[in-house]
C-alpha positions as CSV (number, residue, x, y, z in Angstrom):
1,M,194.9,45.7,35.5
2,A,194.0,45.4,31.9
3,T,190.9,47.3,30.6
4,A,188.9,47.5,27.5
5,D,185.7,49.3,26.3
6,L,182.5,47.3,26.6
7,L,179.6,47.7,24.0
8,V,176.1,46.6,24.9
9,E,173.5,47.2,22.3
10,I,169.9,45.9,22.3
11,G,168.2,46.3,19.0
12,T,164.4,46.4,19.1
13,E,161.3,47.5,17.3
14,E,160.4,51.1,17.8
15,L,160.5,51.9,21.6
16,P,157.9,54.1,23.2
17,P,159.1,57.7,22.6
18,R,158.1,59.2,25.9
19,A,159.8,56.4,27.9
20,L,163.0,56.2,25.8
21,L,165.2,58.6,27.7
22,G,164.1,57.2,31.1
23,L,164.8,53.7,29.9
24,S,168.2,54.7,28.7
25,N,169.2,56.3,32.0
26,A,167.8,53.4,34.0
27,F,169.7,50.9,31.8
28,A,173.0,52.8,32.5
29,D,172.3,52.9,36.3
30,A,171.3,49.2,36.4
31,L,174.4,48.0,34.5
32,S,176.6,50.2,36.6
33,A,175.3,48.7,39.8
34,Q,175.7,45.2,38.4
35,L,179.4,45.8,37.4
36,A,180.1,47.4,40.8
37,E,178.6,44.4,42.6
38,Q,181.0,42.1,40.7
39,G,184.0,44.2,41.6
40,L,184.5,45.3,38.0
41,S,185.9,48.9,37.8
42,F,185.4,51.2,34.9
43,A,185.8,54.9,34.0
44,E,182.4,55.9,32.8
45,I,179.3,54.7,31.0
46,E,178.1,56.5,27.8
47,P,174.4,55.8,27.1
48,F,172.9,55.8,23.6
49,A,169.2,55.7,22.8
50,A,167.4,55.9,19.5
51,P,164.0,54.6,18.4
52,R,165.2,51.1,17.6
53,R,168.1,50.7,20.1
54,L,169.3,51.0,23.7
55,A,173.1,50.9,23.9
56,L,175.8,51.5,26.5
57,L,179.5,52.0,26.0
58,V,181.4,51.3,29.2
59,R,184.8,53.0,29.0
60,Q,188.0,51.3,30.4
61,L,186.2,48.3,32.0
62,A,188.4,45.8,33.8
63,T,188.8,42.7,31.7
64,R,188.8,40.4,34.8
65,Q,187.4,40.4,38.3
66,P,190.0,40.9,41.0
67,N,190.9,37.8,43.0
68,Q,189.0,37.6,46.2
69,E,189.6,35.9,49.6
70,S,186.6,34.1,51.0
71,V,186.6,33.7,54.8
72,R,184.1,31.5,56.6
73,R,184.0,31.3,60.3
74,G,183.3,28.0,62.0
75,P,182.8,27.0,65.7
76,A,184.8,28.5,68.6
77,V,188.0,26.5,69.4
78,K,186.7,25.8,72.9
79,A,183.6,24.2,71.5
80,A,185.4,22.3,68.7
81,F,186.7,19.4,70.8
82,D,185.2,17.3,73.5
83,T,186.8,16.5,76.9
84,E,188.9,13.8,75.4
85,G,190.2,16.1,72.7
86,R,188.2,14.6,69.8
87,P,186.6,16.9,67.2
88,T,182.9,17.6,67.9
89,Q,180.2,17.3,65.3
90,A,180.2,21.1,65.0
91,L,183.9,21.1,63.8
92,L,183.4,18.0,61.6
93,G,180.3,19.5,60.0
94,F,182.1,22.8,59.3
95,A,185.1,21.1,57.7
96,R,182.7,18.9,55.7
97,S,180.7,21.9,54.4
98,C,184.0,23.6,53.3
99,G,185.0,20.4,51.5
100,V,188.3,20.1,53.4
101,E,189.9,18.2,56.2
102,I,190.2,19.7,59.7
103,E,193.9,20.2,59.2
104,A,193.2,22.7,56.4
105,L,191.3,24.9,58.8
106,A,193.0,28.0,60.3
107,R,192.5,29.6,63.7
108,E,191.6,33.2,64.2
109,E,192.2,35.1,67.5
110,T,189.5,37.7,68.4
111,P,188.8,39.7,71.6
112,K,186.0,37.1,72.2
113,G,188.2,34.1,71.8
114,A,189.7,31.8,69.1
115,W,187.6,30.5,66.2
116,F,188.2,28.0,63.4
117,V,188.0,29.7,60.0
118,Y,188.4,28.5,56.4
119,R,190.2,30.8,54.0
120,Q,189.8,30.3,50.3
121,Y,191.2,32.4,47.5
122,V,188.7,32.8,44.7
123,P,190.3,33.7,41.4
124,G,188.5,36.4,39.5
125,R,186.5,35.4,36.4
126,P,187.0,37.0,33.0
127,T,184.6,39.9,32.5
128,A,183.4,38.5,29.2
129,E,182.0,35.4,30.9
130,L,179.9,37.6,33.2
131,I,178.5,40.2,30.8
132,P,175.5,38.3,29.3
133,A,174.0,37.5,32.7
134,L,174.7,41.0,34.0
135,V,173.0,42.6,31.0
136,E,170.0,40.3,31.5
137,T,169.7,41.3,35.1
138,A,170.0,45.0,34.3
139,L,167.3,44.8,31.6
140,A,165.0,43.0,34.0
141,E,165.3,45.9,36.5
142,L,164.2,48.5,33.9
143,P,161.0,50.4,34.9
144,I,158.7,48.8,32.3
145,P,155.0,48.7,33.4
146,K,153.9,46.2,30.8
147,R,156.3,43.8,29.0
148,M,155.8,42.1,25.6
149,R,156.6,38.6,24.5
150,W,157.4,37.6,20.9
151,G,158.1,34.4,19.0
152,D,158.1,31.1,20.8
153,G,160.5,32.0,23.7
154,D,159.8,33.2,27.2
155,A,161.8,36.4,27.0
156,S,159.9,39.6,27.5
157,F,160.8,43.3,27.1
158,V,159.2,46.6,26.4
159,R,159.3,45.8,22.6
160,P,160.4,42.7,20.7
161,V,164.2,42.4,20.4
162,H,165.7,41.7,17.0
163,W,169.5,41.8,17.6
164,V,172.0,42.0,20.5
165,C,175.6,43.2,20.1
166,L,178.1,42.5,22.9
167,M,181.8,43.4,22.4
168,L,184.7,43.8,24.8
169,G,187.4,45.8,23.0
170,P,188.0,44.0,19.7
171,E,186.6,40.7,20.9
172,P,182.9,39.6,20.5
173,I,181.3,38.3,23.6
174,P,179.4,35.0,23.0
175,G,176.2,34.3,24.8
176,Q,172.5,35.2,24.7
177,V,170.4,38.1,26.0
178,L,166.6,37.8,26.0
179,G,166.9,34.7,23.9
180,I,168.9,36.4,21.1
181,A,172.5,35.3,20.3
182,A,174.9,38.2,20.6
183,E,176.9,39.1,17.5
184,P,179.5,41.8,16.8
185,K,177.3,43.8,14.5
186,T,174.7,46.5,14.5
187,Y,172.2,47.9,12.1
188,G,171.8,51.3,10.6
189,H,168.8,53.4,9.5
190,R,165.8,51.4,8.4
191,F,165.9,53.0,4.9
192,H,169.3,54.6,4.5
193,H,171.3,51.5,5.7
194,P,169.2,48.4,6.5
195,E,172.2,46.1,6.1
196,P,174.3,45.0,9.1
197,I,177.4,46.9,10.1
198,S,180.1,44.6,11.3
199,L,182.1,46.1,14.2
200,N,185.9,45.6,14.7
201,E,186.1,47.4,18.0
202,A,183.5,48.4,20.7
203,A,184.7,52.0,20.8
204,E,184.0,52.6,17.1
205,Y,180.3,51.9,17.6
206,P,178.9,55.5,17.6
207,E,181.1,56.9,14.8
208,R,180.4,53.9,12.5
209,L,176.6,54.3,13.1
210,R,176.8,58.0,12.2
211,R,179.1,57.6,9.2
212,E,177.8,54.4,7.6
213,G,174.4,53.8,9.2
214,S,172.9,57.3,9.1
215,V,171.9,57.0,12.7
216,E,172.8,59.5,15.5
217,P,172.9,57.1,18.5
218,S,173.4,59.8,21.1
219,F,170.1,61.1,22.5
220,A,171.7,64.4,23.6
221,K,173.5,65.0,20.3
222,R,170.4,64.2,18.3
223,R,168.3,66.6,20.4
224,A,170.9,69.4,20.0
225,W,171.0,68.7,16.2
226,I,167.2,69.0,16.0
227,R,167.2,72.2,17.9
228,E,170.0,73.7,15.7
229,Q,168.1,72.7,12.5
230,V,164.8,74.1,13.7
231,E,166.3,77.4,14.9
232,A,168.3,77.8,11.7
233,L,165.1,77.4,9.5
234,A,163.2,79.8,11.8
235,V,165.9,82.5,11.6
236,G,166.0,82.1,7.8
237,E,162.3,83.1,7.8
238,R,163.0,85.9,10.3
239,L,160.8,84.1,12.8
240,R,161.4,82.2,16.0
241,A,160.4,78.6,16.8
242,R,158.3,77.6,19.8
243,I,160.4,74.7,21.2
244,D,158.7,73.0,24.1
245,P,161.3,70.8,26.0
246,E,158.9,67.9,26.3
247,L,158.1,68.0,22.6
248,L,161.8,68.2,21.7
249,D,162.5,65.1,23.8
250,E,159.6,63.3,22.2
251,V,160.6,64.2,18.6
252,T,164.2,63.2,19.5
253,A,162.9,59.8,20.5
254,L,161.0,59.3,17.3
255,V,163.8,59.9,14.8
256,E,167.3,58.4,14.1
257,W,168.5,60.8,11.4
258,P,166.5,64.1,11.8
259,Q,165.9,66.4,8.9
260,A,163.9,69.7,9.6
261,I,161.5,70.8,6.9
262,L,159.7,74.1,6.7
263,C,156.0,73.9,6.0
264,R,153.0,76.2,5.6
265,F,149.3,76.2,6.3
266,D,146.3,78.3,5.1
267,E,146.4,81.7,6.8
268,R,142.6,81.6,7.3
269,F,143.2,79.2,10.2
270,L,144.9,82.0,12.1
271,E,141.4,83.2,13.0
272,L,141.3,80.3,15.5
273,P,142.7,80.9,19.0
274,P,146.5,80.4,18.7
275,E,146.4,77.8,21.5
276,V,144.2,75.5,19.4
277,L,146.6,75.6,16.5
278,I,149.6,75.1,18.7
279,A,148.0,72.2,20.5
280,T,147.2,70.6,17.1
281,M,150.8,71.1,15.9
282,Q,152.6,70.1,19.0
283,H,150.5,67.4,20.6
284,H,148.9,65.8,17.6
285,Q,151.6,66.1,14.9
286,R,154.8,66.8,16.8
287,Y,155.5,69.9,14.8
288,F,157.3,73.1,16.0
289,P,155.1,76.2,15.5
290,L,156.6,79.5,14.3
291,E,155.9,83.0,15.5
292,D,157.1,86.5,14.7
293,P,159.4,88.5,17.1
294,Q,156.3,89.9,18.8
295,G,155.1,86.4,19.6
296,C,152.3,86.2,17.1
297,L,151.7,82.8,15.6
298,Q,152.4,82.5,11.9
299,A,151.0,80.2,9.2
300,R,154.2,78.2,9.2
301,F,155.6,75.3,11.1
302,I,158.7,73.0,11.1
303,A,158.3,69.2,10.7
304,I,161.1,66.7,11.5
305,A,161.5,63.9,9.0
306,N,163.4,60.7,9.8
307,L,165.3,60.5,6.7
308,Q,167.2,62.6,4.1
309,S,164.9,62.6,1.1
310,R,165.9,63.3,-2.5
311,N,162.6,65.0,-2.8
312,P,162.0,67.0,0.4
313,D,159.1,68.9,-1.3
314,Q,157.1,65.6,-1.3
315,I,157.6,65.3,2.5
316,R,156.7,69.0,2.9
317,Q,153.5,68.5,1.0
318,G,152.6,65.4,2.9
319,N,152.9,67.2,6.3
320,E,150.9,70.2,5.0
321,R,148.2,67.8,3.7
322,V,148.0,66.1,7.1
323,I,147.6,69.2,9.1
324,R,144.9,70.8,6.9
325,P,142.0,68.5,8.0
326,R,143.0,68.7,11.6
327,F,142.8,72.5,11.5
328,A,139.5,72.2,9.7
329,D,138.1,70.0,12.4
330,A,139.2,72.5,15.0
331,A,137.6,75.3,13.1
332,F,134.3,73.3,13.1
333,F,134.5,72.7,16.9
334,W,135.2,76.4,17.4
335,A,132.2,77.4,15.3
336,Q,129.9,74.9,17.0
337,D,130.8,75.9,20.5
338,L,130.3,79.6,19.7
339,K,126.7,79.0,18.7
340,Q,125.7,79.2,22.5
341,P,127.0,81.1,25.5
342,L,129.3,79.4,27.9
343,A,126.7,79.2,30.6
344,S,124.5,77.0,28.4
345,F,126.9,74.1,28.8
346,A,126.2,74.0,32.6
347,P,123.3,71.6,32.4
348,C,125.5,69.0,30.7
349,L,127.7,69.0,33.9
350,E,124.9,67.4,35.8
351,S,125.7,64.1,34.0
352,A,129.5,64.6,34.0
353,V,130.9,62.6,36.9
354,F,133.8,64.2,38.9
355,Q,134.3,61.2,41.2
356,D,131.8,58.4,41.8
357,R,131.3,59.2,45.6
358,L,131.9,62.9,45.3
359,G,129.3,63.5,42.7
360,T,129.1,65.3,39.3
361,Q,131.0,68.3,38.0
362,A,127.8,70.3,38.5
363,E,127.8,69.5,42.2
364,R,131.5,70.3,42.4
365,C,130.9,73.7,40.8
366,R,128.3,74.5,43.4
367,R,130.7,73.6,46.2
368,L,133.4,75.8,44.5
369,A,130.9,78.6,44.3
370,R,130.1,78.4,48.0
371,L,133.7,78.3,49.0
372,G,134.6,81.0,46.5
373,R,132.1,83.4,48.1
374,R,133.7,82.7,51.4
375,L,137.2,83.4,50.1
376,A,136.2,86.5,48.2
377,P,136.8,89.1,50.9
378,A,140.4,87.7,51.5
379,V,141.3,88.3,47.8
380,G,139.4,91.5,47.5
381,V,136.7,90.6,44.9
382,D,132.9,90.8,44.8
383,P,131.5,87.5,46.1
384,A,129.1,87.4,43.2
385,L,132.0,87.4,40.7
386,A,133.8,84.7,42.7
387,E,130.6,82.6,42.6
388,R,130.0,83.2,38.9
389,S,133.6,82.1,38.1
390,A,133.1,78.9,40.0
391,L,129.7,78.0,38.4
392,L,131.3,78.5,34.9
393,S,134.7,77.1,35.7
394,K,134.1,73.5,34.3
395,C,131.6,74.3,31.6
396,D,134.2,74.1,28.8
397,L,134.9,70.5,29.8
398,V,131.7,69.5,27.9
399,S,132.5,71.6,24.8
400,A,133.4,70.1,21.5
401,M,136.8,71.7,21.4
402,V,137.9,70.5,24.9
403,Y,136.5,67.0,24.2
404,E,138.9,66.8,21.3
405,F,141.8,68.8,23.0
406,P,141.6,68.1,26.7
407,E,144.8,70.0,27.3
408,L,142.9,73.2,26.4
409,Q,140.6,73.0,29.4
410,G,140.3,76.5,31.0
411,I,141.9,78.2,27.9
412,M,138.8,77.5,25.8
413,G,136.6,78.4,28.8
414,R,138.2,81.9,28.9
415,Y,137.6,82.4,25.2
416,Y,134.0,81.3,25.4
417,A,133.4,83.4,28.5
418,E,134.8,86.5,26.7
419,R,132.6,85.8,23.7
420,S,129.6,85.4,26.0
421,G,130.2,88.9,27.6
422,E,131.2,87.6,31.0
423,D,133.1,90.0,33.4
424,P,136.8,90.1,32.6
425,C,137.6,88.8,36.1
426,V,135.4,85.8,35.6
427,S,136.8,85.0,32.1
428,A,140.4,85.2,33.3
429,A,139.6,83.0,36.4
430,I,138.3,80.1,34.2
431,E,141.8,79.8,32.7
432,E,143.9,80.9,35.7
433,H,142.4,78.6,38.3
434,Y,144.3,75.7,36.8
435,R,147.6,77.4,37.7
436,P,150.1,76.4,38.8
437,R,150.0,73.3,36.6
438,F,153.5,72.2,37.4
439,A,156.5,73.1,39.5
440,G,157.6,76.7,38.9
441,D,154.5,77.6,36.9
442,A,153.0,81.1,37.3
443,L,150.2,81.6,39.9
444,P,146.8,83.1,39.2
445,K,147.0,86.9,38.9
446,G,143.3,88.0,39.1
447,P,141.4,87.9,42.4
448,C,138.7,85.7,40.9
449,G,141.4,83.3,39.7
450,L,143.0,83.2,43.1
451,A,139.8,82.4,44.9
452,L,138.8,79.8,42.4
453,A,142.2,78.2,42.4
454,L,142.2,77.8,46.1
455,A,138.6,76.5,46.2
456,D,139.3,74.0,43.5
457,R,142.4,72.5,45.2
458,L,140.9,72.5,48.7
459,D,137.7,70.8,47.4
460,T,139.8,68.1,45.8
461,L,142.1,67.6,48.8
462,V,139.2,67.4,51.4
463,G,137.0,65.3,49.1
464,I,139.5,62.7,48.1
465,F,141.0,62.5,51.6
466,G,137.5,62.3,53.0
467,I,136.5,59.2,51.1
468,G,139.8,57.4,51.9
469,L,141.6,57.7,48.5
470,R,144.8,59.2,50.0
471,P,148.1,59.0,48.1
472,T,150.3,56.1,48.9
473,G,154.0,55.8,47.8
474,T,154.3,57.0,44.3
475,K,150.6,56.6,43.4
476,D,148.7,59.9,43.4
477,P,146.0,59.5,40.7
478,Y,144.2,62.7,41.8
479,G,147.3,64.9,41.9
480,L,146.9,65.7,45.5
481,R,150.6,66.5,46.0
482,R,150.4,69.0,43.2
483,A,147.2,70.4,44.7
484,A,148.7,70.8,48.1
485,I,151.8,72.5,46.8
486,A,149.6,74.9,44.7
487,V,147.6,75.9,47.9
488,L,150.8,76.6,49.8
489,R,152.4,78.5,47.0
490,I,149.3,80.7,46.4
491,L,149.0,81.5,50.1
492,I,152.7,82.3,50.5
493,E,153.6,84.0,47.3
494,T,150.5,86.0,46.6
495,P,150.5,86.5,49.7
496,L,147.2,85.7,51.4
497,D,146.8,85.9,55.2
498,L,144.6,82.8,55.6
499,D,144.7,79.9,58.1
500,L,144.7,76.4,56.8
501,W,142.3,75.1,59.5
502,A,139.7,77.7,58.4
503,L,140.2,76.9,54.7
504,I,139.9,73.2,55.3
505,D,136.8,73.7,57.5
506,G,135.2,75.8,54.8
507,A,135.8,73.2,52.2
508,A,134.6,70.3,54.4
509,E,131.2,72.1,55.1
510,G,130.3,71.9,51.4
511,F,130.0,68.1,51.4
512,P,127.0,66.2,52.6
513,P,126.9,65.2,56.2
514,G,128.5,61.8,56.9
515,L,130.3,61.6,53.6
516,L,133.8,62.5,54.9
517,A,135.8,60.5,57.4
518,E,136.0,61.9,60.9
519,D,139.8,62.5,60.7
520,T,139.6,64.3,57.3
521,R,140.4,67.8,58.5
522,T,143.4,66.7,60.6
523,A,144.7,64.4,57.8
524,V,144.5,67.2,55.2
525,L,146.2,69.7,57.5
526,E,149.0,67.2,58.3
527,Y,149.4,66.5,54.6
528,L,149.7,70.2,53.7
529,L,152.2,70.8,56.5
530,E,154.3,67.8,55.3
531,R,154.2,69.2,51.8
532,L,155.4,72.5,53.3
533,R,158.5,70.8,54.6
534,G,159.2,69.4,51.1
535,L,158.7,72.9,49.6
536,Y,161.2,74.4,51.9
537,A,163.7,71.5,51.4
538,E,163.6,72.2,47.7
539,R,164.4,75.8,48.5
540,G,167.4,74.8,50.6
541,V,165.9,75.8,54.0
542,A,167.3,73.7,56.9
543,A,164.8,71.0,58.1
544,D,165.3,72.0,61.7
545,T,164.4,75.6,60.9
546,V,161.0,74.4,59.6
547,D,160.6,72.0,62.5
548,A,161.2,74.9,65.0
549,V,158.5,77.0,63.3
550,L,155.9,74.3,63.0
551,A,156.5,73.3,66.6
552,V,154.6,76.5,67.8
553,G,151.4,75.2,66.1
554,A,150.9,78.0,63.6
555,T,148.9,77.0,60.5
556,N,148.9,80.1,58.4
557,P,151.4,79.5,55.5
558,W,152.1,83.1,54.9
559,D,152.7,83.7,58.6
560,L,154.8,80.5,58.8
561,D,156.9,81.7,55.9
562,R,157.7,84.9,57.7
563,R,158.7,82.9,60.7
564,V,160.9,80.6,58.6
565,L,162.6,83.7,57.1
566,A,163.1,85.2,60.6
567,V,164.6,82.0,62.1
568,T,166.9,81.6,59.0
569,Q,168.2,85.1,59.6
570,F,168.4,84.6,63.3
571,R,170.7,81.6,62.8
572,R,173.3,83.9,61.2
573,L,173.6,86.0,64.4
574,P,176.6,85.3,66.7
575,A,174.3,84.7,69.7
576,A,172.0,82.2,67.9
577,D,173.8,79.0,68.9
578,A,174.1,79.9,72.6
579,L,170.5,81.0,72.8
580,S,169.4,77.8,71.1
581,Q,171.3,75.7,73.6
582,A,169.9,77.8,76.5
583,N,166.4,77.2,75.2
584,K,167.2,73.4,75.1
585,R,168.3,73.7,78.7
586,I,165.2,75.6,79.7
587,R,163.1,73.0,78.0
588,N,164.8,70.1,79.8
589,I,164.5,71.9,83.2
590,L,160.8,72.7,82.7
591,A,160.1,69.2,81.5
592,K,161.5,67.7,84.7
593,A,159.9,70.2,87.1
594,D,156.5,69.9,88.7
595,P,154.1,71.7,86.2
596,Q,152.6,73.7,89.1
597,D,156.1,75.1,89.8
598,S,156.3,76.6,86.3
599,D,152.7,77.7,85.8
600,K,151.9,80.9,83.8
601,A,152.0,83.1,86.9
602,E,154.3,86.0,86.6
603,P,157.5,85.8,88.7
604,D,157.8,88.0,91.8
605,L,160.7,90.5,91.2
606,D,161.1,91.0,95.0
607,L,161.9,87.3,95.5
608,F,165.0,87.3,93.3
609,V,168.2,87.4,95.4
610,E,171.0,87.0,92.8
611,T,172.1,89.9,90.7
612,A,172.0,87.8,87.5
613,E,168.4,86.7,88.0
614,Q,167.3,90.2,88.9
615,R,168.9,91.5,85.8
616,L,167.4,88.8,83.5
617,A,163.9,89.3,85.1
618,E,164.1,93.0,84.4
619,R,165.2,92.4,80.8
620,V,162.5,89.9,80.2
621,Q,159.8,92.2,81.6
622,S,161.1,95.1,79.5
623,L,161.3,93.0,76.3
624,K,157.7,91.7,76.7
625,S,156.3,95.2,76.1
626,Q,159.0,95.8,73.4
627,I,158.3,92.8,71.2
628,A,154.4,92.8,71.7
629,P,153.9,95.4,68.8
630,L,156.5,93.5,66.7
631,V,154.6,90.3,67.1
632,A,151.3,92.0,66.3
633,A,152.9,93.4,63.1
634,R,154.4,89.9,62.4
635,D,157.9,91.4,62.2
636,Y,159.4,88.2,63.4
637,V,162.9,89.2,62.2
638,A,162.8,92.2,64.5
639,V,161.5,90.0,67.4
640,L,164.4,87.5,67.2
641,E,167.0,90.3,66.7
642,T,165.6,92.0,69.9
643,L,165.6,88.7,71.8
644,A,169.2,88.0,70.8
645,E,170.2,90.9,73.1
646,L,169.4,88.6,76.0
647,H,172.4,86.4,75.2
648,E,174.8,87.7,77.9
649,D,172.1,87.9,80.6
650,V,170.9,84.3,79.9
651,D,174.5,83.1,80.1
652,A,175.1,85.0,83.3
653,F,171.9,83.5,84.8
654,F,172.9,79.9,84.1
655,D,176.5,80.5,85.4
656,E,175.5,82.1,88.7
657,V,172.0,80.9,89.6
658,L,170.8,77.5,90.8
659,V,167.4,77.1,89.3
660,M,166.3,74.1,91.4
661,A,166.9,75.7,94.8
662,E,165.8,74.0,97.9
663,S,163.4,76.8,98.8
664,L,160.1,76.0,97.0
665,E,159.2,79.7,96.8
666,L,162.6,80.6,95.2
667,R,162.5,77.6,92.9
668,R,159.0,78.3,91.6
669,N,160.0,82.0,91.0
670,R,163.0,81.0,88.9
671,L,161.1,78.4,87.0
672,R,158.4,81.0,86.2
673,L,161.1,83.4,85.0
674,L,162.5,80.6,82.6
675,K,158.9,79.9,81.4
676,G,158.4,83.5,80.6
677,L,161.7,83.6,78.8
678,A,160.9,80.6,76.7
679,D,157.5,82.0,75.9
680,L,159.1,85.1,74.4
681,F,160.9,82.9,71.8
682,L,157.8,80.8,71.2
683,E,156.2,83.9,69.8
684,V,158.2,83.1,66.7
685,A,159.5,79.5,67.0
686,D,160.8,76.8,69.3
687,I,164.5,77.6,68.7
688,S,165.4,74.7,71.1
689,R,164.9,72.5,68.1
690,L,167.7,74.1,66.2
691,Q,170.7,71.8,65.8
């Protein structure tokens, strides 16, 4: 089949930088799905994304749909004619709907009888005829929260569209997309090459844009180019650049023809906390800060211009001039905030609302203080320090610096606490309690930080769940998923030997009576355990391993983690599969038996008559005392390795012994033996759930 490269380019006003890469990937996925739905094969799709364009180059696309056979089934043959052999209305109606005479219908034999069918061969359409509509559909499916309209038409998109280019090989594709007529041309850089660039072939699009239009259309290549320029400039100064991946993506989405420029600022600003300067440069100006090999911030930064200037000094001076007043403002905020100790900001929290029904930040701090004191012994810290950390934890939210730079919450609180002479554990906790901020982030290290981080997340989970604002679908405005995972990671990785029920109860007791819904505690626990499943799934742990552990009802994440590790190792043993199947069999037998027959009473060794059951009973009795200290020490790996020794005895029991004997006394004794055996495994997990 003939193939050709397809070019689709949508030229727009400047696209939102933080959404650009996502839009580009979604566009590629959506068009790929549309082509597949139409039976159009292709080799690959190469996406292009720049501030003023979304484009796709579809390699080796079939130039025509394959011919297709359309088969419609009509009435059964036995129902198609009446007793006199005349066509029924069902057959006549079917032929009429197909637009043919009855003679044109075929018969198809099936195991259920013969049926009338109509076969029609549908010739494939040329790809060029389909593309405008497919592109329209793909664009309509993009994840755009709010679309814009422009001009007099009804078309809408994330930004107004100025040109559309559609080409299949060397041929332009006629048609309209979003109300714009497609033409075989693109446009280069707004300043370097604002004139149109006529294309002769779809495949030449990226190279022509680079060579003539001063536009690097590939997002990945543009990002790599920016990184290379920034690192080269930094090395030239014997420094290193702080390249935040999110900032690099955002800058890549802002420029078409990046040019890195080394700039400087007044060294007196280095007296400010480095986080303030970095936040100003990265978040406000999209600059890359520079530091020495020891990690100390330097009075230099790298700006990325969107053109190749004949006078780069002028661009350098412009960027230096822009950053100066921002640093001056930050210095003013710093000086104002330091005029009073951190604790003096606390009264302002009385009017700072945390959540309408959950009260102010001041009320929240008092809840955190109460819960922090309760957690203090578990993390090994003075309860007074845990309480002090909580009471000061949100004070920086009402400082001038954090009001201007919200991303510095906690960081500025630590600086202000240190300047106020607070205990080092308290100062560190104010910053650390926000950790982990994202997946893979470091956990709090100090004991005050651990207690405060747990208290903060638990208060949020219990409070938000309690007033009915639980996350649904992808909506999670209070970050409850992140909070739940933080609780689990802190408890498991620190580790802390704490039970979730007790933690949730402790958090719930801090709220006024009647505020929380009755099922709050249960709902929060279930939510945490569900997040635990997701956490293990991300780590590659089998889902049935986690199910087997959770089935025993343990709610201590650190303890659960040790059980998961034990079951994971147990599954590698040769006896694991047989013992899992045996436990399934035991579960089924006990489920069908009269509960009184398998009560918790110990089996009577004197009643066993078969050698296999005597042997198993003796081994179970012996192992009970053997694994008891292992369970107490939570050495679950050793418990399961010890129980794996029962493999041959269990097999022999089921081969030689009839559990459901006619004798009630004998049957009960054997069921009690099986119940005792199953209970040994349940000290760790319900391995009958293993697949």
